[in-house]
C-alpha atoms as one frame of an Amber mdcrd trajectory, in Angstrom:
protein
 -22.301 -14.765 -17.097 -18.513 -14.944 -16.638 -16.161 -12.328 -15.262 -14.546
 -11.674 -18.646 -17.672 -10.325 -20.404 -18.495  -8.343 -17.266 -15.013  -6.835
 -17.309 -15.463  -5.885 -20.957 -18.825  -4.292 -20.137 -17.297  -2.479 -17.181
 -14.472  -1.108 -19.321 -16.973   0.113 -21.927 -19.418   1.667 -19.449 -17.460
   2.964 -16.427 -14.723   5.586 -16.189 -11.252   4.083 -15.862 -10.755   6.455
 -12.942 -12.760   4.003 -10.839  -9.936   1.566 -10.152 -10.588  -2.071  -9.257
  -8.359  -4.248  -7.095  -9.870  -7.511  -8.355 -11.998  -8.737 -11.249 -14.343
 -10.552  -8.857 -17.980  -9.628  -9.390 -19.859 -10.254  -6.157 -23.083 -12.250
  -6.255 -23.659 -12.735  -2.520 -21.791 -12.395   0.762 -22.124 -13.623   4.324
 -19.948 -12.582   7.285 -16.352 -12.971   5.994 -17.114 -14.796   2.737 -18.020
 -13.620  -0.769 -19.278 -15.698  -3.698 -18.866 -14.377  -7.229 -21.115 -14.654
 -10.267 -19.506 -17.995 -11.185 -20.012 -19.463  -7.723 -16.392 -19.145  -6.611
 -15.912 -18.566  -2.872 -13.507 -16.020  -1.424 -12.490 -15.141   2.115 -12.725
 -11.386   2.480  -9.764  -9.753   4.211 -10.751  -6.307   2.911 -14.244  -5.897
   4.409 -15.117  -3.229   1.867 -12.074  -1.291   3.183 -12.947  -1.571   6.892
 -16.685  -1.072   6.379 -18.179  -4.406   7.407 -16.347  -4.783  10.716 -19.488
  -6.613  11.856 -19.423  -8.862   8.782 -21.376  -8.919   5.570 -25.113  -8.890
   6.251 -24.968  -9.270  10.024 -28.461 -10.530  10.930 -29.086  -7.761  13.450
 -28.030  -5.058  10.999 -30.228  -6.520   8.271 -33.160  -6.810  10.662 -32.784
  -3.169  11.742 -32.676  -2.006   8.122 -35.719  -4.087   7.156 -37.658  -2.651
  10.088 -36.749   0.876   8.991 -37.709   0.124   5.382 -41.181  -0.761   6.590
 -41.549   2.655   8.246 -39.926   5.236   5.926 -36.767   5.530   3.848 -36.200
   9.260   3.417 -37.611  12.565   4.569 -34.383  14.622   4.778 -33.688  15.257
   8.442 -33.511  19.006   7.788 -37.116  18.959   6.541 -38.854  16.296   8.626
 -36.527  15.063  11.379 -36.668  11.641  12.999 -35.907  10.305  16.457 -33.346
   7.634  15.587 -31.035  10.376  14.199 -31.256  12.190  17.534 -30.744   8.981
  19.478 -27.660   8.000  17.456 -26.168  11.448  18.037 -26.757  10.986  21.756
 -24.981   7.630  21.660 -21.933   8.972  19.819 -21.748  11.947  22.147 -21.547
   9.503  25.037 -19.165   6.857  23.690 -16.561   8.994  21.899 -13.436   9.931
  23.888 -13.487  13.181  25.866 -15.017  14.135  29.185 -16.834  17.207  27.898
 -20.178  18.136  26.356 -20.392  17.037  22.721 -22.647  17.373  19.709 -22.826
  15.401  16.457 -23.846  15.816  12.829 -24.422  13.046  10.294 -23.409  13.050
   6.643 -22.970  10.277   4.086 -19.270   9.565   3.404 -15.929   9.789   5.154
 -14.713  12.508   2.809 -17.855  14.494   3.561 -17.210  14.111   7.288 -13.675
  15.447   6.824 -14.923  18.382   4.737 -17.444  19.282   7.430 -14.898  18.946
  10.224 -12.728  21.518   8.435 -15.739  23.793   7.925 -16.614  23.554  11.612
 -13.015  24.170  12.696 -12.774  27.264  10.512 -16.106  28.602  11.738 -15.178
  28.004  15.384 -11.692  29.520  15.246 -12.083  32.223  12.605  -8.889  30.818
  11.058  -8.280  29.234   7.662  -5.135  27.092   7.603  -5.144  23.330   8.147
  -2.174  21.029   8.705  -2.164  17.364   7.656   0.577  14.765   7.273   2.498
  13.031   4.515   1.104   9.601   3.703  -2.340  10.528   4.978  -5.608   9.824
   3.185  -8.673  11.980   3.871 -10.846  11.525   0.784 -11.259  12.269  -2.915
 -13.202  15.536  -2.723 -11.146  18.665  -3.276 -10.510  19.424   0.391  -9.978
  15.703   0.973  -7.424  15.613  -1.848  -5.693  18.707  -0.522  -5.343  17.138
   2.931  -4.248  13.774   1.564  -0.477  13.351   1.668  -0.055  11.327  -1.519
  -0.125  12.616  -5.107  -0.582   9.459  -7.223  -3.319   8.496  -7.844  -5.358
  10.879  -5.731  -4.241  14.341  -6.886  -2.608  13.828 -10.255  -4.330  15.639
 -13.094  -6.929  17.414 -10.968  -5.418  20.888 -10.948  -4.899  23.297  -8.092
  -5.831  22.162  -4.617  -7.617  24.385  -2.054  -5.272  26.883  -0.451  -4.036
  27.089   3.140  -3.347  23.368   3.508   0.111  22.377   4.740   1.806  19.020
   5.280   4.260  17.895   7.920   6.130  14.591   7.744   4.422  11.691   9.474
   6.825   9.982  11.881   7.781   6.528  10.615  11.166   5.738  12.115  11.803
   2.683   9.911  11.607   5.035   6.901  13.920   7.608   8.423  11.565  10.079
  10.107  11.574  10.198  13.895   9.053  11.894  16.159  11.631  14.554  16.954
  12.214  15.246  13.259   8.480  15.531  12.571   8.024  17.965  15.437  11.046
  19.942  14.272   9.569  20.317  10.792   6.247  21.358  12.292   8.076  24.025
  14.281   9.848  25.196  11.119   6.496  25.256   9.309   5.227  27.711  11.898
   8.352  29.816  11.459   8.579  29.812   7.670   5.198  29.091   6.103   2.181
  29.671   8.309   1.598  31.615  11.507   0.224  29.140  14.082  -2.332  31.809
  14.992  -3.781  31.321  11.492  -4.105  27.536  11.843  -7.640  26.314  12.461
  -6.864  22.607  12.825  -4.369  19.786  12.660  -5.910  16.604  11.253  -4.381
  13.181  11.845  -5.329   9.523  11.433  -4.488   7.675  14.670  -3.372   4.834
  12.399  -2.630   5.828   8.830  -4.842   3.823   6.494  -3.871   4.139   2.845
  -0.479   5.424   4.014   0.611   2.036   5.332  -1.095   1.249   8.672   1.483
   3.139  10.696   0.149   3.997  14.168   0.818   7.479  15.519   3.486   7.144
  18.234   2.025   7.951  21.652   4.520  10.728  22.358   3.765  12.319  18.983
   0.014  12.349  19.558   0.523  13.896  22.988   2.850  16.492  21.487   0.200
  17.386  18.882  -2.341  17.873  21.665   0.085  20.172  23.500   0.846  22.179
  20.339  -2.845  22.596  19.628  -3.546  23.732  23.176  -0.619  26.164  23.088
  -1.760  27.885  19.898  -5.541  27.556  20.086  -5.563  25.022  17.245  -8.227
  22.301  17.061  -7.133  18.679  16.863  -9.178  16.575  14.416  -8.910  12.786
  14.691  -9.827  11.117  11.403 -11.266   7.806  12.640 -12.970   6.933   9.360
 -10.941   3.706   8.991  -9.830   3.160  12.599 -13.206   3.405  14.318 -15.697
   0.874  15.653 -13.611  -1.850  17.318 -11.065  -2.201  14.505  -8.052  -1.326
  16.704  -9.233  -3.203  19.788 -10.933  -0.104  21.163 -14.189   1.407  20.014
 -12.065   4.329  18.770  -8.312   4.381  18.192  -7.903   7.627  20.154  -8.669
   5.619  23.301  -5.160   4.144  23.000  -3.673   7.594  23.662  -5.525   8.743
  26.768  -6.270  12.115  25.180  -9.243  13.466  23.254  -9.462  15.280  19.959
 -11.666  18.361  19.638 -13.396  16.910  16.575 -13.644  13.335  15.337 -14.681
  12.081  11.906 -16.308   8.661  11.490 -17.766   6.570   8.663 -17.030   3.089
   7.226 -17.601   0.690  10.146 -20.368   2.845  11.626 -22.929   1.701   9.058
 -21.999  -1.955   8.702 -22.362  -1.736   4.915 -24.850   1.136   4.690 -23.736
   4.715   3.923 -23.453   6.963   6.962 -20.744   9.205   8.385 -20.478  11.539
  11.339 -18.589  14.379  12.953 -18.627  14.512  16.746 -16.916  17.200  18.780
 -16.974  19.702  21.587 -20.455  21.161  21.794 -19.367  24.796  21.584 -17.210
  24.056  18.525 -19.925  22.060  16.791 -22.352  24.941  17.322 -20.105  27.476
  15.551 -21.708  27.167  12.081 -25.099  28.844  11.712 -28.324  26.967  10.925
 -28.201  25.634   7.363 -24.411  25.677   7.247 -24.229  21.933   7.829 -26.247
  19.013   6.510 -27.118  17.445   3.180 -30.021  15.865   1.366 -29.039  12.324
   2.336 -27.131  13.283   5.489 -28.072  10.906   8.274 -30.210   8.653   6.096
 -32.738   6.809   8.282 -31.530   3.544   6.732 -27.899   4.250   7.650 -28.903
   5.467  11.105 -30.873   2.258  11.763 -27.893   0.175  10.645 -25.534   2.179
  12.872 -27.647   1.553  15.953 -27.475  -2.183  15.255 -23.715  -2.023  14.641
 -23.122  -0.387  18.022 -25.298  -3.031  19.691 -23.395  -5.857  17.991 -19.986
  -4.429  18.941 -21.056  -4.286  22.584 -23.011  -7.543  22.817 -20.458  -9.643
  20.912 -17.459  -7.991  22.653 -15.832  -7.179  19.329 -13.119  -4.983  20.834
 -11.678  -7.958  22.706 -12.190 -10.190  19.684 -10.220  -7.718  17.548  -7.332
  -7.940  20.000  -7.451 -11.741  19.923  -7.619 -12.027  16.139  -4.878  -9.462
  15.637  -2.589 -11.253  18.074  -3.128 -14.558  16.247  -2.469 -12.955  12.859
   0.708 -11.206  13.998   1.955 -14.384  15.690   1.467 -16.346  12.467   3.271
 -13.686  10.437   6.142 -13.617  12.937   6.503 -17.388  12.619   7.141 -16.914
   8.879   9.959 -14.386   9.101  12.704 -17.005   8.753  11.046 -18.441   5.636
  10.117 -15.032   4.206  13.060 -12.662   4.740  11.218  -9.999   2.727   9.145
  -9.338   5.873  10.606  -6.253   7.565   7.754  -5.235   9.841   4.551  -6.605
  11.349   2.372  -4.059  13.091  -0.958  -2.607  14.034  -3.238  -2.372  17.056
  -6.155  -4.736  17.494  -7.216  -6.220  14.156  -5.902  -3.309  12.069  -2.726
  -5.078  11.044  -0.136  -4.912   8.297   2.970  -6.653   7.036   5.648  -4.728
   5.143   8.064  -6.146   2.586  11.515  -5.122   1.360  13.589  -6.595  -1.423
  16.176  -8.885   0.202  18.951  -7.682  -2.093  18.424  -3.929  -2.277  16.757
  -3.583   1.152  14.341  -1.175  -0.520  10.524  -1.328  -0.295   9.190  -4.051
  -2.586   5.783  -3.303  -4.036   6.423  -6.171  -6.446   6.623  -8.770  -3.690
   3.555  -7.389  -1.910   1.573  -7.602  -5.133   2.793 -11.138  -5.830   1.534
 -12.200  -2.402  -1.802 -10.496  -3.056  -2.242 -12.216  -6.418  -1.183 -15.638
  -5.138  -3.655 -15.294  -2.264  -6.408 -14.246  -4.654  -5.779 -17.349  -6.785
  -6.353 -19.412  -3.629  -9.513 -17.548  -2.637  -8.279 -14.878  -0.205  -8.891
 -11.180  -0.913  -6.085  -8.905   0.300  -5.355  -5.195  -0.097  -2.014  -3.479
  -0.490  -1.271   0.043   0.709   1.558   2.359   1.720   3.398   5.224   0.101
   5.688   2.654  -1.538   2.939   0.102  -2.201   4.890  -2.541  -0.271   2.431
  -3.144   2.562  -0.391  -5.665   2.820  -3.137  -4.537   5.184  -5.509  -6.917
   6.879  -9.112  -5.803   7.415 -11.181  -8.960   7.788 -14.539  -8.654   9.536
 -14.053  -8.884  13.288 -16.910 -11.386  13.325 -14.998 -13.843  11.095 -15.573
 -17.450  12.157 -12.551 -19.146  13.777 -12.437 -21.912  11.165 -12.568 -19.418
   8.285  -9.855 -17.321   9.930  -7.631 -20.388  10.311  -8.223 -21.261   6.648
  -7.275 -17.713   5.624  -4.022 -17.852   7.610  -3.071 -21.093   5.856  -3.758
 -19.484   2.474  -1.730 -16.417   3.443   1.248 -18.540   4.436   1.090 -20.574
   1.225   0.805 -17.396  -0.862   3.893 -15.888   0.751   5.922 -19.056   0.264
   4.878 -19.326  -3.400   5.556 -15.621  -3.997   9.072 -16.096  -2.670   9.624
 -19.197  -4.789   8.489 -17.294  -7.853
């Protein structure tokens, strides 16, 4: 069966709202490689959007899941609880940043984690308002859409968003917004739009994901912590995409030396199996009453088993240091191409959460066209890439941290060739 008939079937059967980056139909995958239905091999620099940090089908993750399948697959933790849920909560309470007592809940998706973090913050503070940032992405549910700082394609056509959500500009100096300007707007927001004593939480991605892989400047993150402390606001770190060794630390907040009050996690936690979490200060997490949190599939025993294995792999294979090493090699290779590819205007990202940004050489404006040409040229050569950014002119790199050295070297050669051919075109 070829991709073309499958694409026709997909178009006839599935809503067009489910966008697809490629027309590759996966048949099997192993570590950093995917084979399609026709037997074509691809190197995966998307990792299911930062999900398989430990690689496709890591043997230890698969073994843990198989062992759980032989015991039970579902009871609903709220009906018949199970020990590995408790144990995983204990582990996250210990390893997440913050020298204070913590508690955890498990849900199924990143958007669900964000929704529950907002619920918890509102219950704990008795306040309603939430502040997020332009360029942010927090999910496709209604609260997730409201928090997300990008209209197309996430909000367009879906009507009114939940109330009491405000946006401040995210500081990206190369696009004209400094830390000082962002903080000034936040101050004006408090003066003109929302009393800070009504704000339950400020939510921020330590490195913006869909927004373009821009890290939060250290002085801005520290200023947010100070603002929150001054006004009794809770700081929520959305680590759905940044967590689990991706940035060279187990969690990106470790780069800042400060702790959020609540942290959302998903993606890399399950190594390919659905699980998400909210971890935070114990007294805050206990604010909702019994029954206020949870879900039928929340903390699936399959996802919990996978998560335990993921945490073991990250520790035993020293994936935080490997992320630093791989990211340094990638950024060095990109830097070596800047003379050949003048469209490159920035190379960035902590650990192995990296990005390259392109501008048109004539207009000096963001070039989504060039970024997409590079993506398509790479795909022709067997390398899967993702674009992102408010202007669509950024390529983000999210290969599994377990990628073999020889496969990584092959991918870098493909990337270089794709950039050179995109420029020639």
